[in-house]
C-alpha positions as CSV (number, residue, x, y, z in Angstrom):
1,M,-55.3,55.0,-31.9
2,I,-52.0,55.4,-33.8
3,E,-52.1,54.7,-37.6
4,C,-49.3,55.0,-40.1
5,E,-49.6,54.4,-43.8
6,G,-46.4,54.4,-45.9
7,L,-44.8,56.8,-43.5
8,T,-41.5,57.9,-45.0
9,R,-38.9,60.6,-44.2
10,Y,-36.0,61.6,-46.4
11,Y,-33.1,63.8,-45.5
12,G,-31.9,64.8,-48.9
13,T,-31.5,61.5,-50.8
14,F,-31.1,59.5,-47.5
15,A,-34.3,57.6,-46.4
16,A,-34.2,57.7,-42.6
17,V,-37.7,56.0,-42.5
18,R,-39.2,54.1,-45.3
19,D,-42.8,52.9,-45.9
20,V,-43.7,52.3,-42.3
21,N,-47.2,50.9,-41.6
22,L,-48.5,50.7,-38.1
23,N,-51.8,50.3,-36.3
24,I,-51.4,50.6,-32.5
25,P,-54.7,50.1,-30.7
26,R,-56.0,52.3,-27.8
27,G,-54.6,51.2,-24.4
28,A,-51.5,49.5,-25.9
29,I,-48.0,49.9,-24.6
30,C,-45.8,49.4,-27.7
31,A,-42.1,48.8,-27.6
32,L,-40.3,50.5,-30.5
33,T,-36.9,49.0,-30.8
34,G,-34.0,48.7,-33.2
35,P,-30.3,49.5,-33.4
36,N,-29.0,53.1,-33.1
37,G,-29.8,55.0,-36.3
38,A,-32.6,52.6,-37.3
39,G,-35.1,55.5,-37.4
40,K,-37.0,55.1,-34.1
41,S,-36.6,58.7,-33.0
42,T,-37.5,59.9,-36.5
43,I,-40.8,57.9,-36.4
44,M,-41.6,59.4,-33.0
45,R,-40.9,62.9,-34.1
46,M,-43.1,62.6,-37.1
47,L,-45.9,61.2,-34.9
48,C,-45.4,64.1,-32.5
49,T,-45.7,66.6,-35.3
50,L,-42.1,67.8,-34.9
51,L,-41.1,66.5,-38.4
52,T,-43.2,66.5,-41.5
53,P,-43.3,63.1,-43.4
54,T,-41.9,63.2,-46.9
55,L,-44.4,60.6,-48.0
56,G,-47.3,58.7,-46.4
57,R,-49.6,59.8,-43.6
58,A,-50.1,59.3,-39.9
59,R,-53.1,59.8,-37.6
60,I,-53.4,60.0,-33.8
61,A,-57.0,59.3,-32.6
62,G,-58.1,60.0,-36.1
63,R,-56.3,63.4,-36.4
64,D,-53.8,63.8,-39.2
65,V,-50.4,64.8,-37.8
66,V,-49.8,67.2,-40.7
67,R,-53.3,68.6,-41.3
68,D,-54.3,68.9,-37.7
69,T,-51.0,69.6,-35.9
70,I,-52.6,71.6,-33.0
71,G,-55.3,68.9,-32.5
72,V,-52.7,66.2,-32.3
73,R,-50.5,68.1,-29.9
74,R,-53.4,68.5,-27.5
75,L,-53.7,64.7,-27.3
76,I,-50.1,63.7,-26.8
77,G,-47.2,63.8,-24.4
78,Y,-43.6,63.4,-25.5
79,L,-40.3,62.8,-23.7
80,P,-37.4,63.0,-26.1
81,E,-34.1,61.1,-25.3
82,T,-32.5,64.4,-24.3
83,F,-34.7,67.2,-22.9
84,P,-34.1,70.5,-21.1
85,L,-35.0,71.1,-17.5
86,Y,-35.1,74.3,-15.4
87,D,-32.2,73.6,-13.2
88,D,-32.9,76.4,-10.6
89,M,-36.5,75.2,-10.0
90,L,-37.5,72.8,-7.2
91,V,-38.9,69.4,-8.3
92,E,-42.4,70.0,-7.0
93,K,-42.5,73.6,-8.3
94,Y,-41.4,72.4,-11.7
95,L,-44.4,70.0,-12.0
96,Q,-46.8,72.6,-10.5
97,F,-45.6,75.2,-13.1
98,F,-46.3,72.9,-16.0
99,A,-49.6,71.8,-14.5
100,K,-50.6,75.5,-14.7
101,V,-49.2,75.8,-18.2
102,Y,-51.4,72.8,-19.2
103,G,-54.4,74.5,-17.7
104,L,-55.1,72.1,-14.8
105,D,-57.2,73.5,-12.0
106,R,-55.4,73.9,-8.6
107,D,-57.0,70.9,-6.9
108,T,-56.4,68.6,-9.9
109,A,-52.8,69.8,-10.3
110,K,-52.0,69.3,-6.6
111,A,-53.4,65.8,-6.5
112,R,-51.7,64.7,-9.7
113,V,-48.3,66.1,-8.8
114,E,-48.5,64.4,-5.4
115,D,-49.5,61.1,-7.0
116,F,-46.8,61.2,-9.6
117,L,-44.1,62.1,-7.1
118,K,-45.0,59.1,-5.1
119,R,-45.4,56.6,-8.0
120,L,-42.1,57.6,-9.6
121,G,-40.0,57.7,-6.3
122,L,-39.5,61.5,-6.3
123,T,-41.3,62.3,-3.0
124,E,-38.0,62.7,-1.1
125,K,-36.7,65.1,-3.8
126,R,-39.7,67.3,-4.0
127,D,-37.9,70.3,-2.4
128,A,-34.6,69.6,-4.2
129,K,-33.3,71.8,-7.0
130,I,-33.4,70.0,-10.3
131,Q,-29.7,70.8,-10.8
132,T,-28.9,68.5,-7.9
133,L,-30.7,65.5,-9.3
134,S,-29.0,62.5,-10.8
135,R,-29.6,61.6,-14.4
136,G,-32.1,58.9,-13.4
137,M,-34.0,61.3,-11.2
138,R,-34.1,63.8,-14.0
139,Q,-35.4,61.1,-16.3
140,R,-38.2,60.2,-13.9
141,L,-39.1,63.9,-13.6
142,G,-39.4,64.1,-17.4
143,V,-41.7,61.1,-17.4
144,A,-43.9,62.7,-14.8
145,K,-44.1,65.9,-16.9
146,S,-45.0,63.9,-20.0
147,F,-48.1,62.5,-18.3
148,L,-49.1,65.5,-16.2
149,H,-51.7,66.9,-18.5
150,D,-53.5,63.5,-18.9
151,P,-52.8,63.0,-22.6
152,E,-54.4,60.1,-24.5
153,V,-51.1,59.1,-26.2
154,V,-47.5,59.4,-24.8
155,F,-44.2,58.9,-26.6
156,L,-41.2,58.1,-24.5
157,D,-37.8,58.0,-26.2
158,E,-35.4,55.8,-24.1
159,P,-37.1,56.6,-20.8
160,A,-35.2,53.9,-18.9
161,S,-31.8,55.5,-19.7
162,G,-29.8,56.1,-16.5
163,L,-32.3,54.4,-14.2
164,D,-31.2,51.9,-11.6
165,P,-33.1,48.6,-11.1
166,V,-35.4,50.0,-8.5
167,A,-36.2,53.0,-10.6
168,R,-36.9,50.8,-13.6
169,T,-39.4,48.9,-11.5
170,E,-41.1,52.1,-10.5
171,L,-41.2,53.2,-14.1
172,R,-42.7,49.9,-15.2
173,E,-45.4,50.0,-12.6
174,F,-46.2,53.7,-13.5
175,L,-46.6,52.8,-17.1
176,K,-48.8,49.8,-16.3
177,Y,-50.9,52.1,-14.1
178,Q,-51.2,54.5,-17.1
179,Q,-52.2,51.7,-19.3
180,H,-54.9,50.7,-16.8
181,L,-56.2,54.3,-17.2
182,G,-56.5,53.7,-20.9
183,K,-53.4,55.5,-22.1
184,T,-51.6,54.5,-25.3
185,V,-47.8,54.6,-24.8
186,V,-45.0,54.1,-27.3
187,V,-41.7,53.4,-25.6
188,S,-38.4,53.5,-27.6
189,S,-35.8,51.4,-25.8
190,H,-33.0,48.9,-26.1
191,V,-33.8,47.3,-22.7
192,L,-35.9,44.6,-24.1
193,K,-36.0,42.4,-21.0
194,E,-37.7,45.2,-19.0
195,L,-40.1,46.0,-21.9
196,A,-41.3,42.4,-22.0
197,D,-42.8,42.8,-18.5
198,F,-45.3,45.4,-19.4
199,C,-45.4,46.1,-23.2
200,S,-48.4,44.6,-25.1
201,H,-47.0,45.3,-28.6
202,L,-43.6,45.2,-30.3
203,A,-42.3,47.1,-33.3
204,I,-38.8,46.4,-34.6
205,V,-37.2,49.0,-37.0
206,Q,-34.1,48.1,-39.0
207,S,-32.5,50.5,-41.5
208,G,-35.6,52.7,-41.5
209,R,-38.0,49.9,-42.3
210,L,-40.5,48.2,-40.0
211,V,-39.4,44.5,-40.0
212,E,-41.8,43.2,-37.3
213,F,-44.9,44.5,-35.6
214,G,-47.7,42.9,-33.6
215,P,-49.0,42.0,-30.2
216,I,-46.3,40.3,-28.1
217,G,-48.5,37.5,-26.5
218,G,-51.4,35.4,-27.6
219,A,-51.8,32.8,-30.3
220,E,-51.2,35.4,-33.1
221,G,-48.4,37.3,-31.2
222,V,-44.8,37.8,-32.2
223,L,-43.6,35.3,-29.5
224,A,-45.8,32.6,-30.9
225,K,-44.8,33.5,-34.4
226,Y,-41.1,32.9,-33.7
227,A,-41.6,30.0,-31.3
228,G,-41.5,27.3,-34.0
229,H,-38.5,28.6,-36.0
230,S,-35.5,30.7,-36.2
231,L,-33.1,31.4,-39.1
232,S,-31.7,27.9,-38.8
233,G,-34.5,26.1,-37.1
234,R,-35.9,25.8,-33.6
235,R,-33.5,26.4,-30.7
236,Y,-33.0,23.6,-28.2
237,A,-31.4,23.5,-24.7
238,L,-29.4,20.4,-23.8
239,R,-27.7,19.5,-20.6
240,V,-25.6,16.4,-19.8
241,L,-24.2,15.0,-16.6
242,R,-20.7,14.7,-17.9
243,D,-18.5,14.3,-21.0
244,A,-19.5,17.7,-22.4
245,A,-16.4,18.1,-24.4
246,R,-16.9,14.7,-26.1
247,L,-20.5,15.5,-26.8
248,E,-19.5,18.8,-28.4
249,M,-17.3,16.9,-30.8
250,F,-20.1,14.4,-31.4
251,L,-22.7,17.0,-32.3
252,T,-20.4,18.9,-34.6
253,G,-19.5,15.7,-36.3
254,I,-23.1,14.8,-37.3
255,A,-23.3,15.0,-41.1
256,G,-26.2,15.8,-43.3
257,P,-29.1,18.4,-43.3
258,E,-29.9,17.7,-39.6
259,T,-26.6,18.9,-38.2
260,P,-27.2,21.2,-35.1
261,A,-26.4,24.8,-36.0
262,N,-25.0,27.7,-34.0
263,L,-23.9,25.4,-31.2
264,V,-23.0,27.1,-28.0
265,R,-21.5,25.2,-25.0
266,R,-21.3,26.5,-21.4
267,D,-19.9,23.8,-19.1
268,L,-22.4,21.0,-19.2
269,N,-25.0,23.0,-21.0
270,F,-25.6,23.4,-24.8
271,T,-27.9,25.4,-27.0
272,F,-28.2,24.9,-30.7
273,E,-30.6,25.4,-33.6
274,F,-32.0,22.4,-35.2
275,P,-33.8,22.4,-38.6
276,G,-35.9,19.3,-38.1
277,G,-39.3,18.9,-36.5
278,E,-40.2,17.1,-33.3
279,E,-39.6,13.6,-34.8
280,A,-36.2,14.6,-36.0
281,A,-35.4,16.1,-32.6
282,A,-36.4,12.8,-31.0
283,A,-34.2,10.9,-33.4
284,L,-31.3,13.2,-32.5
285,L,-31.9,12.6,-28.8
286,G,-31.8,8.9,-29.5
287,K,-28.5,9.2,-31.2
288,I,-27.1,11.1,-28.3
289,T,-28.2,8.6,-25.7
290,A,-27.2,5.6,-27.8
291,A,-23.7,7.1,-27.9
292,G,-23.6,6.8,-24.1
293,F,-24.3,10.4,-23.0
294,L,-26.4,10.9,-19.9
295,V,-28.9,13.6,-20.8
296,A,-30.4,15.6,-18.0
297,Q,-32.4,18.0,-20.2
298,F,-33.4,18.3,-23.8
299,T,-36.1,20.9,-24.4
300,P,-37.0,23.5,-27.1
301,E,-36.4,27.1,-25.9
302,E,-39.3,29.5,-26.0
303,P,-38.2,32.8,-27.6
304,D,-38.1,36.0,-25.6
305,L,-38.0,39.6,-27.0
306,E,-34.3,39.5,-27.3
307,A,-34.5,36.4,-29.5
308,V,-37.4,37.8,-31.5
309,Y,-35.3,41.0,-32.1
310,R,-32.3,39.1,-33.2
311,R,-34.2,36.9,-35.6
312,A,-36.4,39.6,-37.1
313,A,-33.6,42.1,-37.5
314,G,-31.3,39.4,-38.9
315,S,-33.8,38.2,-41.4
316,G,-35.4,41.5,-42.3
317,G,-38.7,40.3,-40.8
318,S,-40.5,37.0,-41.1
319,D,-43.2,36.1,-43.7
């Protein structure tokens, strides 16, 4: 559905985006993440036909974003990080106005506006002026407008910004509903824990380059890819019943290539990275128990999106 081949954008001599290759399938919700200034918004703006790539090409549903700009715009919805609203309009009238602009017939527009108000928690604000809305409410209204014309692909730049936990849940359920309808959605965000609940794919951008991309779950997904290793080895969680301070000294005193790395202690709990495999981990556990420590837990940690992000961004991507 979304294809990028060598997508590159220069500003003068500065490469904001460099050689990005993506293939996001139809019906996917892709989390586009990375630090500020990494190039996420630039990628989105090129895909939305608002910026012309310096090099490379991109297609939405087979339509070239440069050669068929009008065709692409008919297929997409876009919510930038900051967007204008007509402050003097009422919430419901605002959506009805854009439904008319998009060419929806009266019955379809009425039903869709009513549905979106309900799903995004805006029903009680339908007769409120937009200027009275909180930032979170304005953000939800922008999301509703982006989907109003039933686009095939929607790009949302930091849509969760300013949302409280309840609103985040409503947004998550709304996007899952849109995915159920077959929509393809690209979500730029730093709120990785929320993205993990509903995104199917992950793209990590670092210094203008794509350092990781793929489905999140499954045997070939990015979580599985990073489950067996990190920059220093697999990460383990360890908990003892007492003597945590002495154990910390014991672990840091182990010499040789199998020394636990990046050791973090919180009360009786430890996390660390260990370069050895399962047999070496079992041997380490044996050393700990033989030294008289009462171990209540010793398990490998499964990575989450935050961990994948840290490792991929820190290493420039894995092989």
